C-alpha positions in Angstrom: 14.0 4.6 -18.7 11.7 5.9 -21.9 9.2 7.3 -19.9 11.3 10.0 -18.3 12.3 11.7 -21.4 8.9 11.3 -22.8 7.3 13.4 -19.4 10.2 15.9 -19.5 9.0 16.6 -23.3 5.4 16.9 -22.4 6.0 18.9 -19.5 8.0 21.6 -21.6 5.9 21.4 -24.2 2.9 22.3 -21.5 5.3 25.1 -20.2 5.5 26.7 -24.1 1.9 26.8 -24.2 1.2 28.5 -21.1 3.7 31.2 -22.0 2.1 31.6 -25.6 -1.3 31.2 -24.7 -1.0 33.6 -21.8 1.0 36.1 -23.7 -1.9 36.0 -26.7 -4.8 36.5 -24.4 -2.5 39.8 -22.7 -1.3 41.1 -26.2 -5.0 40.7 -27.7 -7.2 41.3 -24.8 -6.0 42.3 -21.2 -4.2 41.0 -18.3 -8.0 41.0 -16.5 -9.2 38.7 -19.0 -6.2 36.4 -18.5 -6.9 36.3 -14.5 -10.9 35.5 -15.4 -10.0 32.5 -17.9 -6.7 31.1 -16.4 -8.6 28.1 -14.8 -9.8 26.9 -18.5 -6.7 27.9 -20.1 -3.6 26.7 -17.3 -5.5 24.7 -14.5 -7.8 22.5 -16.4 -5.2 21.7 -18.8 -2.6 21.0 -16.0 -5.2 19.0 -14.0 -5.8 16.6 -17.5 -2.2 16.5 -18.0 -1.1 15.4 -14.4 -3.9 12.6 -15.1 -2.3 11.3 -17.9 1.3 11.0 -16.3 0.0 9.4 -13.0 -1.8 6.8 -11.5 -3.8 9.1 -9.6 -7.7 8.6 -9.6 -9.1 11.5 -11.6 -11.5 12.4 -9.0 -9.1 12.4 -6.1 -6.4 14.4 -8.3 -9.1 16.9 -9.3 -9.3 17.6 -5.2 -5.9 17.7 -4.6 -4.8 20.3 -7.3 -8.4 22.2 -6.9 -7.3 22.7 -3.6 -3.9 23.9 -4.5 -5.0 26.5 -7.1 -7.4 27.6 -4.3 -4.7 28.3 -1.9 -2.7 30.0 -4.2 -5.6 32.4 -5.5 -5.6 33.9 -1.6 -1.8 34.1 -1.8 -1.6 35.8 -5.0 -4.7 38.1 -3.8 -3.4 39.0 -0.6 0.1 39.8 -1.6 -1.3 42.1 -4.5 -3.2 44.0 -1.8 -0.2 44.2 0.6 2.1 45.4 -2.4 -0.6 47.9 -3.7 -1.0 49.4 -0.1 2.7 49.6 0.7 3.0 51.4 -3.1 5.4 48.6 -3.7 7.1 47.9 -7.5 6.8 44.9 -9.7 10.1 43.3 -7.9 8.6 43.7 -4.8 5.3 41.9 -5.8 7.7 38.8 -7.2 9.8 38.3 -4.2 6.7 38.6 -1.8 5.0 36.0 -3.9 8.2 33.8 -4.0 8.5 34.2 -0.3 5.0 33.2 0.6 5.1 30.4 -1.9 7.9 29.0 -0.4 6.6 29.1 3.1 3.4 27.7 1.8 5.4 24.5 0.1 7.3 24.0 3.3 4.0 24.0 5.6 2.5 21.7 3.1 5.4 19.2 2.8 6.0 19.2 6.5 2.8 19.4 7.9 -0.2 19.1 5.8 1.2 16.4 3.7 1.7 13.7 6.7 -1.9 14.2 7.6 -3.4 14.2 3.9 -1.0 11.3 3.0 -3.0 8.7 4.5 -5.9 9.8 3.6 -5.6 9.9 -0.2 -4.2 6.6 0.1 -6.6 4.9 2.1 -9.8 6.3 1.3 -10.8 5.2 -2.2 -14.2 6.4 -2.2 -16.4 9.8 -2.2 -13.6 12.1 -3.9 -15.9 12.7 -6.9 -18.0 15.0 -4.5 -15.5 16.1 -2.4 -13.9 17.6 -5.4 -16.9 19.9 -6.3 -16.4 22.0 -3.1 -12.7 23.2 -4.2 -14.2 23.6 -7.9 -17.3 25.4 -7.1 -15.3 27.7 -4.4 -12.4 28.4 -7.3 -15.6 29.9 -9.6 -16.7 31.8 -6.7 -13.7 33.4 -5.7 -12.8 34.4 -9.2 -16.3 35.7 -9.6 -15.8 37.9 -6.5 -12.5 39.0 -7.5 -12.7 40.1 -11.0 -16.5 40.8 -11.8 -17.3 43.2 -12.6 -14.0 45.1 -12.2 -10.8 44.1 -10.0 -11.1 43.6 -6.4 -8.2 45.9 -5.3 -10.8 48.7 -6.9 -13.8 47.5 -4.6 -12.9 47.7 -0.8 -16.7 45.7 -0.2 -15.0 42.7 -2.6 -12.1 42.5 -0.5 -14.5 42.1 2.5 -16.4 39.5 0.5 -13.6 37.6 -0.4 -11.7 37.2 3.0 -15.4 36.0 4.4 -15.5 33.6 1.8 -12.0 32.6 2.9 -13.3 31.9 6.3 -16.0 29.7 5.1 -13.3 27.8 3.4 -11.5 27.1 6.3 -14.4 25.6 8.0 -15.3 23.8 5.1 -11.9 22.3 4.5 -12.3 21.6 8.7 -15.2 19.9 8.2 -13.7 17.7 5.0 -10.6 16.9 7.4 -12.8 15.5 10.5 -15.0 13.5 7.5 -11.6 12.0 6.1 -10.3 11.1 9.9 -13.7 9.6 10.3 -13.6 7.5 7.1 -9.9 6.8 7.7 -10.5 5.2 10.9 -13.2 3.3 10.0 -11.3 1.6 7.0 -8.3 1.1 9.6 -10.8 -0.9 11.8 -12.0 -2.8 9.0 -8.8 -3.8 7.7 -7.6 -4.6 11.4 -10.6 -6.9 11.6 -9.6 -8.5 8.2 -5.9 -9.1 9.5 -7.4 -10.4 12.7 -9.5 -12.8 10.7 -6.8 -14.1 8.5 -4.7 -14.6 11.8 -7.7 -16.5 13.0 -7.5 -18.6 9.9 -3.9 -19.4 9.9 -4.3 -20.6 13.5 -6.9 -22.9 12.7 -5.1 -24.2 10.1 -2.2 -24.8 11.9 -4.3 -26.6 14.5 -5.8 -28.7 12.3 -2.6 -29.9 11.0 -1.4 -30.2 14.6 -4.3 -32.3 14.9 -3.9 -34.5 12.3 -0.3 -35.2 13.2 -1.3 -35.9 16.7 -3.9 -38.7 15.1 -1.4 -40.1 13.1 1.0 -40.4 15.9 -1.7 -42.1 18.0 -2.6 -44.7 15.3 1.4 -45.4 15.3 1.5 -45.9 18.7 -1.5 -48.0 19.1 0.1 -50.1 16.3 3.7 -50.3 18.0 1.9 -51.6 21.3 -0.1 -54.7 19.1 3.3 -55.5 17.6 5.5 -55.3 20.7 3.0 -57.8 22.2 3.1 -59.9 19.7 6.6 -60.1 19.2 6.7 -60.9 23.0 4.4 -63.6 22.6 6.4 -65.3 20.2 9.6 -64.8 22.3 7.9 -66.6 25.2 6.9 -69.8 22.9 10.8 -69.7 21.2 9.6 -69.7 17.8 12.4 -67.5 16.3 11.1 -68.1 12.8 7.8 -67.1 13.3 9.4 -63.7 15.0 11.1 -63.1 11.8 8.3 -63.7 9.4 5.9 -61.2 11.7 8.7 -58.7 11.7 8.9 -58.9 7.8 5.1 -58.5 7.9 4.9 -55.5 10.2 7.8 -53.8 8.2 5.7 -53.6 5.2 2.9 -51.7 6.9 2.4 -48.1 5.8 3.9 -45.8 8.3 3.4 -42.0 8.6 5.6 -40.3 6.2 8.5 -38.6 7.7 7.7 -34.7 7.7 10.2 -32.2 6.6 11.5 -29.9 9.1 12.8 -26.2 7.9 13.5 -25.2 11.6 13.0 -26.5 15.6 10.4 -24.1 16.5 7.0 -25.9 16.2 4.8 -23.2 15.4 7.0 -21.9 12.5 7.8 -25.3 11.3 4.2 -26.1 11.2 3.3 -22.7 9.3 5.7 -23.3 6.5 5.1 -27.0 5.9 1.6 -26.1 5.8 1.7 -23.2 3.3 4.5 -25.3 1.2 2.2 -28.0 1.0 -0.9 -26.2 0.1 1.4 -24.5 -2.9 2.4 -28.1 -4.1 -1.1 -28.9 -4.0 -1.7 -25.9 -6.1 0.6 -27.0 -8.6 3.0 -24.3 -7.7 6.7 -25.0 -8.5 8.6 -24.3 -5.2 12.4 -23.1 -5.3 13.2 -22.9 -1.7 16.4 -22.4 0.4 15.6 -21.9 4.3 17.7 -21.4 7.0 16.4 -20.5 10.5 18.5 -20.0 13.5 17.4 -22.0 16.7 17.0 -18.6 18.5 14.9 -16.1 17.0 15.0 -12.5 17.3 11.3 -12.3 17.6 8.7 -13.8 18.7 7.8 -16.8 17.0 4.1 -16.3 16.7 4.6 -13.2 15.2 7.1 -14.3 12.4 4.7 -17.3 12.1 1.9 -14.8 10.9 4.3 -12.8 8.7 5.5 -16.1 7.1 1.9 -16.9 6.7 0.7 -13.7 5.2 3.5 -13.6 2.9 3.4 -17.0 1.5 -0.4 -16.6 1.5 -0.3 -13.7 -0.8 2.1 -15.7 -2.9 0.0 -18.3 -3.4 -3.2 -16.6 -4.0 -1.2 -14.6 -6.8 -0.2 -18.0 -8.7 -3.5 -19.5 -8.6 -4.8 -16.9 -10.9 -2.0 -17.8 -13.3 -1.9 -21.1 -15.3 -0.4 -23.8 -13.9 2.7 -23.7 -16.3 3.5 -19.8 -14.9 2.9 -20.8 -11.5 6.3 -20.4 -9.2 7.7 -19.3 -5.6 11.3 -18.7 -4.6 11.6 -18.8 -1.1 14.7 -18.1 0.3 15.6 -17.1 4.1 19.0 -17.0 6.0 19.7 -16.6 9.8 22.9 -15.0 9.4 24.1 -12.2 10.1 20.5 -11.1 10.3 17.2 -13.1 9.9 16.0 -12.1 6.5 13.9 -13.9 3.9 12.4 -12.8 0.6 9.4 -14.4 -1.4 8.9 -14.0 -4.9 6.3 -15.0 -7.3 4.7 -14.3 -10.8 2.2 -11.3 -10.5 -1.0 -11.7 -12.5 -1.9 -8.2 -12.5 0.0 -4.9 -12.8 0.8 -3.6 -9.4 1.3 0.2 -8.6 2.9 1.8 -5.6 1.5 4.6 -3.6 3.9 7.3 -2.0 4.3 5.7 0.8 6.2 2.7 -1.0 3.4 0.0 -0.1 1.8 -1.8 -3.3 -2.0 -0.9 -4.4 -3.3 -4.5 -4.6 -7.0 -5.7 -4.8 -9.2 -5.3 -1.4 -9.7 -8.3 0.4 -7.0 -11.0 1.1 -4.0 -9.6 -0.7 -4.4 -6.2 0.7 -4.9 -7.6 4.0 -1.6 -9.9 3.5 0.6 -7.1 3.0 -0.9 -4.8 5.7 -0.1 -7.6 8.0 3.2 -7.9 6.9 4.0 -4.2 7.6 2.7 -4.1 11.1 4.7 -7.1 11.9 7.7 -5.4 10.7 6.6 -1.7 12.2 6.2 -3.9 15.8 9.8 -5.1 15.7 11.3 -2.2 13.8 12.0 -4.5 10.9 13.1 -3.5 7.4 11.1 -4.4 4.9 10.5 -3.7 0.9 8.0 -4.6 -1.9 9.0 -4.2 -5.5 7.6 -5.3 -8.5 9.8 -6.3 -11.6 9.3 -8.1 -14.9 6.1 -9.0 -14.0 7.0 -10.4 -10.4 6.4 -9.2 -6.8 9.1 -9.5 -4.3 8.6 -9.1 -0.4 11.9 -8.8 1.7 11.9 -8.7 5.2 15.0 -8.3 7.3 14.8 -8.7 11.4 
């Protein structure tokens, strides 16, 4: 609650600084000088301010903001040329600028944002080199436009500026292709990690089932011998021997009864395995699980979803001291199948614009992606939240 007023104060202070500094440059020098130095007096402070107020990595922030500045330069320059050619007034110049910026903002929000949103959140490397491109193009565009005099007084400069614009379009097309290639490569790598996790889960479940089958086989073997012995004693008519033998047989260790969470064998085995693993890791469990016999989705997919959610919680807890390890697991079957898993988080979590947590690369990130993929496949609701050092996953089917 305190961060919002502070951000407002910082933003208002920046606006006041821009107004005062711009007025001073115009008053003591000229408007042309302001156009030449606005990158240093207005744009650079804005980028630094945004960097301090957001969680964006600095190179990526520079690339995005410098691209916006570059587009703004061409819009402003084009409007100036049109207004000059039509012998317009200052009012017509302002109105045309407002209209142009509104159209660009709508275009950016409804079209470009969808393209670049995945890129800027998924691709984590290479932004430092990419950010140099718009920065260099801004310097070149400003130099062409205002040195040695204003571009509107030099027709050849106008041609050069728009030739540079064509080069910018080509460069950004190449950047888009590059980012798309990188994005698809990372997507393939992430899908491979998810598949590896799913294979590991299946292998664990198979090992657990194999262990259960071996224990059952031992019990059946012992039971046959017990029954054979009792039958032999019964034939001899020695009732006391039968009673003594049954007392001894009753003292034999038997396979511990396994707690069942549901009637579906795959989901039950998955929950038993991961909750047992949590207990072995010294994690305190608080569970309330009710799963209906009739599932709204495929049991294999739901089992993998449970495995990823619990696996993520266990991995997070294992990084904490034993006294802080705890998992709260609640699941209800009516009116809809819904579960939530809460665990204390060792690291501070930030969220991207898509609402997904930015977790360390590796297992945790793959867990979250697998849950999202499952929910998108079955059109299920999901949410990830982090409050008071606790991380919570909620899935509703």
